[in-house]
C-alpha positions, 0 to 999 in steps of 0.5 A: 499499499501506499502512504500519502503524507499527513498534510493530504487530510484536509484535501482527501476528507469528504463530508460525514455526519456520525462520529467515526472511533477507530479502536487499535490492538497493539499485538507483541511479537515475543512468545514470552508475552501473558495476557492478564486482565486485558493487560500484557505481561512479561515474565522472567526470572528477574523481572515482571513487565506490565504494559497498558495502553488505552486512553485516547491517541493512546500511551505507552504505561508501563510498571517494572517488578523487581522479583529478585532478593536484591535490588536492581538498577535501570539505566534510563540513558542506555533505555529506549523507546523505539519508534518505528526504528527510531530511537527515543532515550529515555533521559537526556542531561538536559534540553531546549524546549522552544515554544515554536515547535509543534509535534506529533508521533510518541511523546511525553504526557507528563511533567518529566524529560522533553516535551513533545507534545503540541502545546507550545511553550514561552520563549526557551526553557530547560527542562530537566528529566527523572534521574538517569540511574533508578534504584529498585529494592526488592519486590518493589514496582515502579511506573513511567507513565508520560509516553504517548503513542500517536496524535494522526489517525488512520484511512483503511481503504483496503479494497479487501476489507468488508464490514462486520455487521455487530449489534449496537447497545445505544439502540438494539433494533439497530445493526452498526457497520464495523470496518475491520482491517488487520496486520500481521508484524511484517505488513503493519504500518506501526512498531514500537520496542521497549528497550530497557539495561538493568544491573543488580551492579550500581556501576553495572559491570553486569548489565543486561537487557530486555527488549520487547516488542509490539506492533499495530495488529488491528485497527476497527472504526465503529460509530462512537454510540457503538464505541462506547455502548449504552449509556447509563445516566451522568454523573455530577458533571452532567457527562454521559456514563458509558460502559466502553465495554470494549475498552482493554489496556491491549488497545487504544482509540481515536476520534476520526475527523468529522468528514471523513468517510470511508464508504465513500472513500472504499468505493472510489477505490483509494487504497492510501491511509494516513501513518503518524508521523513520529518528531522528536 
């Protein structure tokens, strides 16, 4: 399939009245992973690493548990979040952040490290990140949750895609089209790798590495009402309470820009889709 630049979104969109959602499934490459409580878990004799991706536009959140009876150390400068073969170090000594920079792709979610988000800052400032070396006592756990995955949606244009007709909980008498496109490891447009460096020595003379790989394995596109399920009242802020039975930490979701119409594009025979750009 041929890729199109992100800037062509506005040229290619057509009118659409319904809000659409894309539900993205991330699949692990290694067979060491297990899926527990809708989370991916990597286990060996030393550590347990648990991953969670669920949120709007996706997050790359993971926790590390020390399973040993001795402390372990994590070197974040020697650790990377690799996005489509591009390494992005977890730790830098200091970074100048300019107000004019606007990016997409993986980004910082929290207050630590380099700010890659779309919110502009005034002037220039030095951002000082977390510690480079983390000391993890026996049986303890730490979390990293400040990274987001992407800020672009995909055009599902493969002519082999056919809709699945599924019940709509919001209106049981109405059936809804859910369009799905699946990818294998070799055909996926997005790959992510968590590369981590560990040691039981503070000087890292016996360091070892863990590499956890993921790829975008499936995209399902559906109406908002189908995605959120039948709502049950409102909270104290007047926001609808919806069950979102499709929720899973192995997935994340995107709100498709209004005006995008999958069915019309499919009939035109277009095969393009947009791949988000990782810009650091």
